[in-house]
matplotlib code that plots the C-alpha trace (Angstrom):
import matplotlib.pyplot as plt

x = [43.4, 42.9, 39.2, 40.9, 43.3, 40.0, 37.3, 40.3, 40.1, 37.2, 36.9, 39.8, 38.2, 35.1, 37.1, 39.6, 37.5, 36.3, 38.8, 35.7, 35.2, 36.7, 36.5, 37.9, 38.5, 38.4, 38.7, 38.4, 39.3, 37.7, 38.1, 38.0, 38.0, 34.6, 33.1, 31.7, 33.0, 34.2, 32.2, 34.7, 35.3, 31.9, 30.0, 30.0, 29.9, 27.6, 25.9, 28.7, 30.9, 29.0, 28.3, 29.5, 32.8, 35.0, 34.5, 35.4, 33.7, 34.4, 33.2, 33.7, 32.8, 32.6, 31.3, 31.4, 31.8, 30.5, 32.6, 32.1, 33.4, 30.1, 26.8, 24.8, 26.5, 25.5, 27.2, 26.7, 27.8, 27.4, 28.7, 28.2, 29.2, 29.7, 30.1, 31.3, 32.0, 29.8, 27.5, 26.7, 25.0, 25.7, 23.3, 24.2, 25.1, 24.9, 23.6, 22.2, 22.0, 22.5, 21.5, 23.2, 22.3, 25.2, 24.9, 21.4, 20.7, 18.6, 19.3, 17.5, 18.6, 20.8, 23.4, 26.0, 25.4, 25.4, 23.4, 24.2, 26.9, 30.5, 33.7, 32.9, 35.8, 36.6, 33.0, 31.6, 28.6, 26.3, 22.4, 20.1, 21.4, 24.9, 26.0, 25.9, 23.0, 23.1, 21.6, 17.5, 16.4, 15.1, 14.4, 16.1, 16.1, 17.8, 22.1, 24.8, 27.0, 26.3, 25.0, 27.2, 25.2, 25.3, 29.2, 29.6, 29.5, 26.0, 25.6, 22.5, 22.4, 18.7, 17.4, 14.0, 13.4, 11.0, 12.1, 10.7, 11.9, 12.2, 9.6, 12.2, 10.6, 7.1, 5.7, 4.9, 5.7, 6.5, 8.0, 10.7, 10.1, 13.2, 14.0, 17.3, 18.0, 21.5, 23.2, 26.6, 27.5, 31.4, 33.0, 34.1, 38.1, 37.2, 38.6, 36.0, 32.2, 29.2, 26.9, 23.5, 20.4, 18.3, 17.8, 14.2, 13.3, 9.9, 8.8, 5.2, 2.4, 2.5, 0.7, 1.6, 1.8, -0.8, -3.1, -3.0, -3.2, -1.1, -2.3, -1.8, -2.2, -1.5, -3.7, -1.6, 1.7, 0.8, 0.8, 4.2, 5.6, 4.6, 4.8, 0.6, -1.7, -4.6, -6.8, -8.7, -6.7, -6.9, -9.2, -7.3, -7.7, -10.5, -8.2, -5.7, -5.5, -6.8, -3.1, -2.5, -5.6, -4.8, -1.3, 1.1, 1.3, 4.2, 7.5, 9.4, 13.1, 16.0, 18.9, 19.0, 22.6, 25.4, 28.4, 31.9, 34.2, 38.0, 40.7, 43.5, 46.8, 47.9, 44.4, 40.8, 38.9, 35.0, 33.1, 29.6, 26.1, 23.7, 20.9, 18.3, 14.9, 11.4, 8.6, 7.7, 8.7, 12.1, 10.6, 10.6, 14.5, 13.2, 15.5, 18.1, 21.0, 20.3, 22.7, 25.7, 28.9, 32.1, 35.4, 37.3, 41.1, 43.3, 46.7, 48.3, 51.7, 52.6, 52.3, 52.6, 49.4, 46.6, 43.5, 42.0, 38.1, 36.4, 32.9, 30.2, 27.0, 24.3, 20.6, 19.8, 17.2, 14.7, 12.4, 12.8, 15.5, 14.0, 16.6, 17.5, 16.0, 12.9, 12.2, 13.5, 10.6, 7.9, 8.1, 5.5, 6.1, 2.5, 3.7, 5.8, 4.3, 6.2, 9.6, 11.1, 11.4, 14.8, 15.1, 12.0, 8.5, 5.5, 6.9, 9.0, 13.1, 15.0, 16.5, 17.1, 18.6, 18.8, 21.3, 20.7, 21.0, 21.8, 24.4, 26.1, 26.1, 22.9, 22.8, 19.8, 19.0, 19.9, 23.3, 23.7, 25.2, 22.0, 20.9, 17.2, 14.2, 13.3, 13.9, 16.4, 16.3, 19.0, 18.5, 19.7, 23.5, 26.0, 29.4, 32.7, 34.0, 38.1, 40.1, 43.4, 44.6, 47.9, 51.2, 54.0, 57.1, 57.4, 53.7, 52.2, 48.6, 47.1, 43.9, 42.6, 39.7, 38.6, 35.0, 33.6, 30.2, 27.0, 23.4, 20.3, 16.3, 14.6, 13.6, 9.4, 8.2, 7.5, 10.1, 13.2, 16.3, 18.9, 22.1, 25.8, 25.9, 22.5, 23.9, 25.4, 29.2, 30.9, 34.3, 36.0, 39.0, 39.9, 43.4, 43.6, 47.0, 46.8, 49.6, 50.0, 52.0, 52.4, 51.0, 47.0, 47.0, 46.6, 47.2, 44.7, 45.0, 42.3, 42.1, 39.2, 38.7, 35.3, 35.2, 31.2, 27.8, 26.1, 28.0, 29.8, 33.0, 35.9, 39.0, 39.3, 41.1, 40.7, 43.0, 42.4, 43.6, 42.0, 42.8, 42.2, 41.7, 41.5]
y = [62.7, 64.4, 62.7, 59.2, 60.0, 61.5, 58.5, 56.2, 57.6, 56.9, 53.4, 52.6, 54.1, 52.0, 48.7, 48.9, 47.0, 43.6, 41.7, 40.6, 44.1, 45.2, 48.8, 49.9, 52.9, 52.9, 55.8, 54.9, 57.6, 56.4, 57.7, 56.4, 58.1, 58.4, 58.7, 55.5, 52.4, 49.7, 46.3, 44.4, 48.0, 48.2, 44.6, 42.6, 45.4, 45.1, 48.6, 50.6, 51.6, 54.5, 53.4, 57.0, 58.8, 60.9, 60.4, 60.1, 57.0, 56.8, 53.5, 52.9, 49.8, 48.7, 45.3, 42.5, 38.7, 36.1, 34.3, 30.9, 29.4, 30.7, 29.0, 32.0, 35.4, 38.2, 40.4, 43.3, 45.0, 48.6, 50.1, 53.8, 54.5, 58.0, 59.4, 62.6, 63.8, 62.8, 61.1, 62.2, 60.1, 58.5, 55.6, 51.8, 49.4, 47.1, 47.5, 44.9, 42.8, 39.1, 36.2, 33.2, 29.5, 27.4, 26.9, 28.7, 32.3, 35.3, 38.0, 41.8, 44.1, 44.8, 42.1, 41.1, 37.5, 35.3, 32.1, 29.3, 26.8, 28.0, 29.9, 32.9, 33.9, 34.6, 33.7, 35.9, 36.1, 33.5, 32.8, 34.3, 35.8, 37.3, 40.4, 42.8, 44.8, 46.5, 44.0, 43.9, 44.8, 41.1, 39.5, 35.9, 32.4, 29.7, 27.9, 30.2, 27.2, 23.3, 21.9, 18.7, 14.7, 11.3, 12.0, 14.8, 12.6, 14.5, 18.2, 20.7, 24.7, 26.4, 29.6, 31.2, 35.0, 37.9, 41.1, 44.4, 45.9, 49.8, 51.4, 51.9, 49.4, 49.1, 48.0, 50.0, 48.3, 44.9, 42.4, 39.8, 36.0, 33.8, 30.1, 27.7, 24.4, 22.7, 19.3, 17.8, 14.1, 13.8, 15.4, 18.6, 17.8, 14.5, 13.6, 14.4, 16.5, 16.7, 19.3, 20.3, 22.3, 25.4, 28.6, 30.2, 34.1, 35.7, 39.1, 39.5, 41.8, 45.3, 47.6, 48.3, 51.5, 51.4, 50.1, 46.7, 45.2, 41.9, 39.3, 40.4, 38.5, 35.1, 33.8, 34.9, 34.1, 30.5, 29.8, 31.8, 29.7, 26.5, 27.4, 25.3, 26.0, 24.1, 26.9, 24.5, 24.2, 28.1, 30.9, 33.4, 37.1, 38.4, 41.8, 40.1, 40.2, 36.8, 36.0, 35.2, 33.0, 31.0, 31.0, 31.6, 34.4, 36.4, 36.3, 33.5, 32.9, 30.6, 28.4, 24.1, 23.8, 20.9, 20.6, 18.4, 18.8, 17.2, 18.5, 17.2, 17.7, 20.0, 22.2, 22.0, 21.1, 22.7, 21.4, 23.0, 24.0, 26.4, 25.8, 28.9, 28.2, 30.4, 28.4, 24.1, 23.9, 22.3, 19.3, 18.4, 19.5, 22.1, 24.5, 22.2, 23.4, 27.7, 28.6, 28.5, 25.5, 25.8, 24.6, 26.0, 25.0, 26.0, 25.8, 26.1, 24.7, 27.4, 31.5, 32.8, 31.0, 30.3, 30.3, 29.7, 29.3, 28.8, 29.7, 29.5, 31.1, 30.3, 31.8, 31.6, 28.0, 29.7, 26.8, 25.8, 22.9, 19.3, 17.2, 13.7, 12.2, 14.1, 12.1, 8.5, 9.1, 10.5, 13.9, 16.7, 19.6, 21.7, 25.0, 23.9, 27.5, 29.7, 30.9, 31.3, 35.4, 35.4, 37.8, 39.8, 39.0, 40.1, 42.9, 43.9, 43.0, 41.6, 44.5, 46.2, 50.0, 50.1, 47.4, 43.6, 40.8, 38.2, 37.2, 40.3, 38.9, 39.1, 42.9, 44.9, 47.6, 50.5, 49.2, 48.8, 51.7, 52.8, 53.4, 52.9, 50.5, 48.7, 45.4, 42.9, 43.2, 41.3, 38.4, 35.3, 35.5, 33.4, 34.0, 33.1, 34.2, 33.1, 34.9, 34.2, 35.1, 34.7, 36.5, 38.6, 38.5, 41.2, 40.4, 42.1, 40.2, 40.5, 39.5, 39.1, 38.6, 38.2, 37.6, 37.6, 37.9, 37.5, 38.7, 39.1, 38.9, 35.8, 33.7, 33.3, 30.1, 29.4, 31.7, 30.6, 28.8, 32.2, 31.7, 33.7, 36.4, 38.2, 38.9, 41.7, 40.9, 42.3, 41.7, 42.9, 42.7, 43.6, 43.6, 44.2, 44.4, 45.2, 45.8, 46.1, 49.3, 49.2, 46.5, 48.2, 50.0, 48.2, 49.8, 49.0, 49.5, 48.3, 48.5, 47.8, 47.7, 47.3, 47.0, 46.3, 47.0, 45.8, 48.2, 51.2, 51.2, 52.7, 52.3, 53.4, 52.8, 52.8, 53.6, 52.6, 52.8, 50.7, 51.3, 48.7, 49.6, 46.3]
z = [16.0, 19.0, 18.4, 18.4, 21.7, 23.6, 22.3, 23.4, 26.9, 27.5, 26.5, 27.9, 31.1, 30.9, 30.5, 32.8, 35.6, 32.9, 30.7, 28.9, 27.7, 24.3, 22.5, 19.2, 17.3, 12.9, 10.8, 7.0, 4.1, 0.9, -2.6, -6.4, -9.6, -11.0, -6.6, -6.7, -4.2, -5.5, -5.4, -2.6, -1.0, 0.1, 0.2, 3.3, 5.1, 7.2, 5.4, 7.2, 3.9, 2.0, -1.6, -3.0, -2.1, -1.5, 2.1, 5.4, 7.6, 11.6, 13.4, 17.7, 19.0, 22.6, 23.9, 26.4, 25.9, 27.4, 30.2, 29.2, 33.0, 33.9, 33.4, 33.3, 31.5, 28.7, 27.0, 24.7, 21.3, 20.5, 16.9, 16.2, 12.4, 11.1, 7.3, 6.1, 2.6, -0.1, 2.3, 5.3, 8.0, 11.6, 13.1, 15.5, 12.7, 15.9, 19.0, 21.0, 24.2, 25.2, 28.1, 27.9, 30.1, 28.5, 24.8, 24.6, 24.5, 24.3, 22.6, 21.3, 19.1, 16.0, 15.6, 12.6, 11.2, 8.4, 7.7, 6.0, 5.5, 4.0, 4.6, 6.3, 6.5, 2.7, 1.3, -1.7, 0.2, 1.6, -0.5, 1.2, 4.7, 3.9, 5.8, 3.0, 4.5, 8.3, 10.5, 10.7, 15.0, 15.9, 19.3, 18.6, 21.0, 20.2, 20.2, 20.2, 19.0, 18.0, 21.3, 21.2, 22.5, 21.5, 23.0, 20.7, 17.8, 16.8, 17.2, 16.5, 15.7, 15.8, 15.9, 16.2, 15.6, 15.4, 13.6, 12.3, 8.8, 7.3, 5.9, 2.5, 0.3, -1.3, 2.0, 5.8, 8.9, 7.6, 9.8, 9.8, 10.5, 10.3, 11.8, 11.5, 12.0, 11.4, 12.6, 13.0, 11.9, 13.7, 16.4, 16.5, 15.9, 13.8, 10.3, 9.1, 9.8, 7.9, 8.0, 6.9, 7.4, 6.2, 6.9, 5.9, 6.4, 5.3, 5.3, 5.8, 7.3, 6.7, 4.4, 0.6, -0.7, -2.9, 0.0, 0.2, 3.5, 4.4, 6.6, 10.3, 13.5, 15.1, 13.0, 10.2, 12.2, 11.9, 8.4, 8.2, 10.5, 9.2, 5.6, 5.3, 2.7, 4.8, 5.7, 8.0, 10.7, 12.0, 10.9, 8.0, 8.5, 6.4, 5.6, 3.5, 0.0, -1.9, -3.8, 0.4, 0.3, -2.2, -2.0, 1.0, 3.5, 3.2, 0.6, 1.7, 1.1, 1.9, 1.7, 2.1, 2.6, 2.8, 4.1, 4.4, 6.0, 5.8, 8.6, 8.1, 9.6, 7.3, 7.2, 6.4, 3.5, 3.1, 0.1, 0.4, -1.5, -0.9, -2.7, -3.1, -2.3, -2.5, -3.0, -2.1, -5.5, -3.8, -2.6, -6.8, -7.0, -8.9, -7.8, -7.0, -9.0, -8.4, -5.9, -4.4, -4.9, -3.6, -1.9, 0.7, 1.8, 4.7, 5.3, 8.5, 7.5, 5.9, 5.9, 2.6, 1.5, 4.2, 2.5, -0.8, -1.7, -5.4, -5.4, -7.9, -7.9, -10.3, -10.0, -13.9, -14.0, -11.6, -11.4, -15.0, -14.0, -13.7, -12.5, -13.6, -10.0, -10.3, -13.7, -12.2, -9.5, -11.5, -9.5, -11.6, -11.1, -11.3, -11.1, -14.5, -16.2, -13.7, -12.7, -9.0, -9.1, -7.0, -4.1, -5.4, -3.5, -2.8, -0.2, -2.7, -3.2, -0.3, 1.0, 4.3, 4.5, 0.7, 0.9, -0.7, 2.4, 0.2, -1.7, -3.3, -6.8, -7.1, -7.6, -5.5, -7.9, -5.2, -5.3, -9.2, -11.4, -12.3, -8.3, -8.8, -7.8, -4.8, -6.9, -8.2, -12.0, -13.3, -11.1, -13.1, -12.4, -13.4, -11.2, -10.3, -7.7, -6.4, -3.0, -1.4, 1.9, 3.3, 5.0, 3.9, 6.0, 8.9, 9.5, 6.7, 5.7, 2.3, 1.2, -3.0, -4.3, -7.7, -9.5, -12.8, -12.9, -16.2, -15.1, -16.9, -16.4, -15.6, -18.5, -18.5, -19.4, -23.1, -23.8, -25.8, -24.1, -23.3, -24.5, -23.0, -25.6, -23.7, -20.3, -18.9, -18.2, -14.8, -13.6, -9.7, -8.0, -4.2, -3.0, 0.7, 2.6, 6.3, 9.5, 12.9, 13.3, 17.0, 19.5, 19.3, 16.2, 12.9, 9.3, 6.0, 2.9, 0.1, -3.8, -5.7, -9.2, -11.2, -15.1, -16.8, -16.7, -13.8, -10.9, -11.8, -13.6, -11.1, -9.5, -5.7, -2.9, 1.3, 3.7, 7.5, 10.9, 13.9, 17.8, 19.4, 23.7, 24.9]

ax = plt.figure().add_subplot(projection="3d")
ax.plot(x, y, z, "-o")
ax.set_aspect("equal")
plt.show()
């Protein structure tokens, strides 16, 4: 408590002059019956919550928001996180500075983000970029929101980023390329909005632990950004391995997203689909049914139940799907004897700081029951997720998450079609309640339960206090 008062006093003093600044101090205690933190207590927390307990987590935040009345402005955010107990660590889980001109911004550092179309408040995790791992340090240019044109009937959102990966996987000194492009049809407050777009991530460059040197330099960067396979355009890196010469540079991952939003007077209805893609086979609609499908209801006329969400996560076809539309159009798949190894690429699994980057339902092996390996072994997944959120009397907020998932290995071409008896089952439940006990002091309690074979069976609790300075 002395530490809390001291930090609060310091942060209050540093923020007295600027009302756009904000600071908070948070303390959490975590414990469970077997020493493993439950799924819904540790996932989608940007890596700030340890996988093992008992322990205490301390989080100190300080930042400055944009003043949107100014044409030019800047902002920053710093979050320092410390663990003590079964796991001990201290690092900056967020630290960035950003400059803005209108709706365009340039920023550098480690920043909390998700990419995709869906319900950010209650999602089980977006497919490709979910907020499960500690943010990757990047330099990014793009829009901070949709830029409206055509008198507000159309909007566009885009980003372009370069990042630096960690050295915890099979490749050292790897780089990240990331870009997004999304559009909106319909004015912001119109009854119906239609959104669509794509996000694209590439792990590239670096040196494998076995000595393999992956393609590097600006020439390689051209092929990474464009995904072009026309090697006559720009000279290739002669030091790159033959696998990149004949295919593509780097490991690619993303989702093609669509969302229909309906905004009647009583709330908001969102229906969305995030379609997984890792190669050009998506153009042939081969991976069209792998990804996340969801529907979300936001009710603004009732307090007891304010939000309902259902998501269906399916990644078990992995390139074996041949859609009716593809048959009708006579599309042929030249890679029919291959499979899409979700989240596993030439640079290892899609992870950062020992956490999976995408949906946590494709469980990264280091977050699984076995806690070993840099891959996503059981990446063929079928999962059902439901979330509920509301408010009890006396301003007691509650949130309930329920999930049942099935996990197995990819099915190699030519092997018999699998049945669901061969899938590993997993059930996870999370219940959270929170209340402002004083004006600036929030109390939170959360219980999580896991039963199955993919993550550790456990029953655990997290108790927290968050003091908001301003």
